[in-house]
C-alpha positions in Angstrom: 7.0 -61.3 -50.3 9.2 -61.2 -53.3 12.3 -63.4 -53.2 15.5 -61.2 -53.4 17.2 -61.2 -56.6 20.6 -63.4 -56.3 23.8 -61.6 -56.8 26.3 -64.0 -58.7 27.6 -66.7 -56.5 25.3 -65.9 -53.7 23.3 -68.6 -51.5 19.6 -68.3 -50.5 20.5 -67.9 -47.0 23.2 -65.0 -48.0 20.5 -63.2 -50.2 18.0 -63.0 -47.1 20.9 -62.1 -44.7 21.5 -59.1 -47.1 17.9 -58.1 -47.1 17.4 -58.1 -43.6 20.5 -56.1 -43.1 19.5 -53.7 -45.7 16.2 -52.7 -44.3 14.9 -52.4 -40.5 12.6 -54.2 -40.4 11.7 -55.9 -43.9 7.8 -56.2 -42.9 5.7 -54.4 -40.6 6.4 -55.0 -37.0 2.7 -55.9 -36.5 1.6 -59.6 -36.7 -0.1 -60.5 -40.0 -3.7 -59.9 -39.6 -4.4 -63.3 -40.9 -2.9 -65.0 -38.0 -4.9 -62.6 -35.5 -8.1 -63.8 -37.4 -7.4 -67.5 -37.5 -5.4 -68.1 -34.4 -6.7 -65.7 -31.8 -9.4 -67.8 -30.2 -7.0 -70.7 -29.7 -5.9 -71.4 -26.2 -2.1 -70.9 -25.7 0.1 -74.1 -26.2 3.3 -74.7 -27.7 3.9 -73.2 -31.2 6.5 -73.1 -33.7 6.7 -70.2 -36.5 8.7 -71.7 -39.4 10.3 -69.0 -41.4 9.6 -66.4 -38.7 11.9 -63.6 -40.1 12.5 -61.0 -37.6 9.5 -62.7 -35.5 6.5 -60.4 -35.8 4.1 -63.4 -35.6 6.3 -65.3 -33.2 6.5 -62.1 -30.8 2.6 -61.8 -31.1 2.0 -65.5 -30.0 4.4 -65.1 -27.1 2.8 -61.9 -25.9 -0.5 -64.1 -25.9 0.9 -66.8 -23.7 2.3 -69.1 -26.2 5.4 -71.0 -25.5 7.1 -70.3 -29.1 9.8 -71.4 -31.1 10.9 -69.1 -34.0 12.9 -70.7 -36.9 14.5 -69.0 -39.7 17.8 -69.5 -41.6 18.9 -65.9 -41.4 21.2 -64.9 -38.6 20.5 -61.5 -39.3 16.7 -62.1 -38.9 17.1 -63.9 -35.8 19.4 -61.4 -34.1 16.9 -58.5 -34.9 14.1 -60.8 -33.6 15.8 -61.2 -30.3 16.1 -57.4 -30.0 12.3 -56.9 -30.9 11.3 -59.5 -28.4 13.3 -58.2 -25.7 11.7 -54.6 -26.4 8.3 -56.2 -26.1 9.0 -57.9 -22.8 8.7 -61.7 -24.0 10.9 -64.4 -24.0 10.9 -67.2 -27.0 13.3 -69.6 -28.4 15.2 -68.7 -31.5 16.5 -71.6 -33.7 18.8 -71.1 -36.8 17.8 -73.6 -39.3 17.1 -74.4 -43.0 13.5 -75.5 -43.2 14.7 -78.1 -45.7 16.7 -79.7 -42.7 14.7 -78.7 -39.6 13.2 -81.4 -37.3 10.6 -80.8 -34.4 12.3 -83.2 -32.1 10.3 -85.4 -29.7 7.5 -82.8 -28.5 4.8 -82.0 -31.0 3.6 -78.6 -31.1 -0.1 -77.3 -30.5 0.5 -74.8 -33.4 2.6 -74.6 -36.6 2.4 -71.7 -38.5 4.2 -71.0 -42.1 3.8 -67.6 -43.6 4.9 -66.8 -47.2 7.4 -69.5 -47.6 7.7 -69.6 -51.3 9.7 -72.7 -52.5 9.7 -74.8 -55.7 7.2 -77.6 -55.5 9.3 -80.3 -54.3 10.9 -78.4 -51.6 7.7 -76.8 -50.7 6.2 -80.3 -50.2 9.1 -81.4 -48.1 8.9 -78.4 -46.1 5.2 -78.8 -45.5 5.5 -82.5 -44.9 7.8 -81.4 -41.8 5.8 -79.0 -40.6 2.5 -81.3 -40.7 4.6 -83.9 -39.0 5.3 -81.4 -36.1 1.6 -80.9 -35.3 0.2 -82.8 -31.9 -3.1 -84.5 -31.9 -5.7 -81.8 -31.8 -3.0 -79.0 -32.8 -3.3 -76.7 -35.5 -1.5 -76.2 -38.8 -1.8 -72.8 -40.5 -0.4 -72.1 -44.0 -0.7 -68.6 -45.6 1.0 -67.6 -49.0 0.6 -65.8 -52.2 -1.8 -67.5 -54.2 -1.0 -68.3 -57.8 -3.8 -66.0 -59.1 -1.7 -63.4 -57.5 0.4 -62.8 -60.5 -2.3 -61.8 -62.8 -4.7 -60.2 -60.6 -3.0 -59.3 -57.4 -0.1 -57.2 -56.0 3.6 -58.2 -55.2 4.8 -61.7 -54.2 7.1 -63.9 -56.6 6.3 -63.6 -60.2 7.2 -67.3 -61.0 3.8 -69.5 -60.7 5.9 -72.5 -59.5 6.5 -70.7 -56.5 3.2 -70.0 -55.5 0.3 -72.1 -54.0 -3.3 -72.8 -54.1 -5.6 -74.0 -51.2 -6.5 -77.4 -53.0 -2.8 -78.1 -53.5 -1.9 -77.4 -49.7 -5.0 -79.3 -48.6 -4.5 -82.5 -50.8 -1.1 -83.1 -49.2 -2.3 -83.3 -45.4 -3.1 -86.9 -44.6 -4.5 -87.1 -41.0 -5.8 -83.6 -41.0 -9.5 -82.1 -40.8 -9.3 -79.1 -43.1 -11.4 -76.2 -41.6 -10.3 -73.7 -44.0 -8.8 -73.8 -47.5 -9.6 -70.5 -49.4 -8.1 -67.8 -51.7 -8.7 -64.4 -50.1 -7.8 -61.0 -51.2 -6.1 -58.8 -48.5 -7.1 -55.2 -47.8 -10.2 -53.1 -48.2 -11.0 -50.2 -50.3 -10.4 -49.5 -54.0 -7.6 -51.1 -56.0 -6.2 -54.6 -56.2 -4.6 -56.0 -52.9 -2.5 -59.3 -52.7 -4.5 -62.5 -53.0 -3.5 -65.2 -50.6 -4.1 -69.0 -49.8 -5.2 -69.7 -46.6 -5.3 -73.4 -44.8 -6.1 -73.9 -41.5 -6.3 -77.6 -40.5 -6.5 -79.7 -37.4 -4.6 -83.0 -36.8 -7.1 -85.8 -36.1 -6.2 -87.9 -33.0 -5.4 -91.4 -34.2 
């Protein structure tokens, strides 16, 4: 997903509020196919979707029986997510928070997911470290984002290479995890170029 262009004097939170308000929804209402592929076989437990937007992935997890918390810093996205969740007949917790300040509390999660959270390197490492710290022993961390090769060889996404990731970069920062998948994957089938993603799935090793 491309970062919105900043109007003069606006904050990152305001830009995303404006983007969510201008389009309903800004993404497909269906869950990301990578979530289904990577998580579909897991037994439900406690999950948190960081940077959940209007909740397409969080709502799918809730429908599968997960106890879900959806975290985003756009109030517009969260309000829309609540409406979509009610229409889907599921109940989940919505938390308004900046991921640079978010803390998981005392209870770890069986699943932590981050989809397309594109930040400058130091901010990204801090957010990913907070996410990793929230995973329970035996729990799963799933990170999906546009790969750095997407600029030259893919479609869409941020065009600043510093905002993009690679599997090796993400995996290298995961201390105490068993990395089950760290790959660069092109999305879509058929002719033409599709977006190129980094996918990292890792399990926290019990100490």
